[in-house]
N, C-alpha and C positions, 0 to 999 in steps of 0.2 A: 270651588276650584278656580285657579287663575285662568282667565280668558286669554292671557298673553304669556308666551314663553320668550324670555329674553334670548338674544343671540348668544350671550355669554353662557346661559344655561344649556343651550343646544350644543355649543362647542365643547363645554366641559363634559357633557353626556357622551358625545361622540369620541372624545379622547379616552374616557373611562370604560365605556361599554366593551365587553370582550369581542363582540362581533366586528367592531371598528378599530380595534387596537393596533392592527398591523398597517393601517392606512396612514400615510403622511398627511400633512396639513392640506396640500393641494388636492389630494385624493378625497379627503373628507369634505372639502369644499365642493367638489364635483358631485358627490353623493348628496350633500345637503341641498344642492340646487334642485334636485328632483323630489325631495322629501315633502310630504304633506303632513299636516297635523290633523288628527282626528280625535275628537273627544266623545266619550260615551258615558252613560250613567248605568248604574246597577241594572242588570237584566237585559241590557241592549246587546244585540248581536253585532260583532265585528263582521262576521260572515257565518253562513249556515252550511252544514254538510251538504254536498252536492252542488253548491254554487260554483260558478266559473272562477277559476283561479286568476284573478285580474291584478293582484297586488300581493306583496309580502309586507310584513309589519315588524316593528320593534316596540316593545313596551317602554314608554318614557317614565310614566308613573302609574301606580295602581296595580291591580291584579286582574289577569284574564284567565278564565277557566276554559280548558279545552274539553269539549263534551262530545261523546260518541253516542249517536242515536241507535236505539235498538227497539224498533216498533214504536210503541207509545211512550217509552221511557228514555231518559238520557242518563248517561253515567259520566261523571267527571273523571277524566283520565290524567289530567295534569293541571297544575296551577302555575301560571307564568308571571313573574314579577319583573321589575325594572331591568332592562337590558336584554330580556329574552326575545328571541326572534321566532316568528311563526308565520305560516302561510307560504313558506319557501318551497315546500314540496310541489305545490301546484305551479309555481313559477318555473321550477327546474324540469318537471316532467310534462307539463301542459295538460294535466288531467284536472278533474273537478276536485273540490275540497273534500278531504277524507274525514273531516270532523267539523264541528261547530266551535266557534270561539265567542264567549260571552263575558261581558264586563261583570266583575264581582263587586264592584263599587265604582266610584268615579275612576275613569280610566282615560289616560292619554296615550295614544300610540302614534308613532311615525309610520306613515304609509308610503310605500314605494310602488308605483304603478308598473305593471309588467312591461308595457310599451316603452316607458321612459327609461326603465332599467335596461331593457333590451337595447335601446339606442346607445347607452353608455358602453355596453359590451360590443356593439357593432362598431363603435368609434375606437375600440381598442383601449378603453380606459383600464389602466392597471388596477385602480381602486375597485372597479366593478368586478374584475377577475379575482381580486383578493377576497371580496365579499362572497363570491360563489365558493371559493375554497373554504372560507369560514363556515358557510352554510353546510357544506359537505361534512366538515368536522363535527358540527353540531348534530347533524342527522346520523352520523356514524355513532356518536356517543349515545343518542337516543336508541338506536337499533341495538347496541350492546346491552343497555338496560332492559329493553323489551325482551331480548333473548334470555337474559337472566330470569326475568319474571316468568316467561314461558316455561323455562326449565324448572323453576320452583313450583309452578302450577302442576306440571306433569309429574313431578316427583311427590306431590302431595304435601309439601313442606309449607304450610301456611305461615309459620314463623319467619321463614326466609322471605316469602313473598311480602309480608308486612314490612320488612326492613328495606325493601327495594323501592325507590322512588325516582321518578324522573326529575332531575334538578336542572335548572337553567342558570 
């Protein structure tokens, strides 16, 4: 995996990624200034269920598995690819992580620390507010899918349940 990501690749990603699509160039620049790059290998945790919610993330490349712990076992509840945002729940509500996120192979994510993102919000950054709105839309979509899955489970329709997937 490349150890260096070019500025051009970052800019192209931010222009194309759904989460950042509504931001203008200056707003993307503000957000890019607080962004950190984190690289992980297969099996490494981005964070674990119960950890403090100190940052939110966007997958640059690779796949991250969202895992829910149940005693001594873990169940994959979603696979997130390029452009997917995760970790935003803990940033928005201040609670601990509700699931674990693990690299499915080489994974590069952009990390946004809670404090630095909060500073952008405190400064009245329109880009930061647009990102919060995009996070809310993403969470709303996930909630709708989960509601459909729950309805399928309670109705006993395994065929319907198998057709439902959380997509990013």
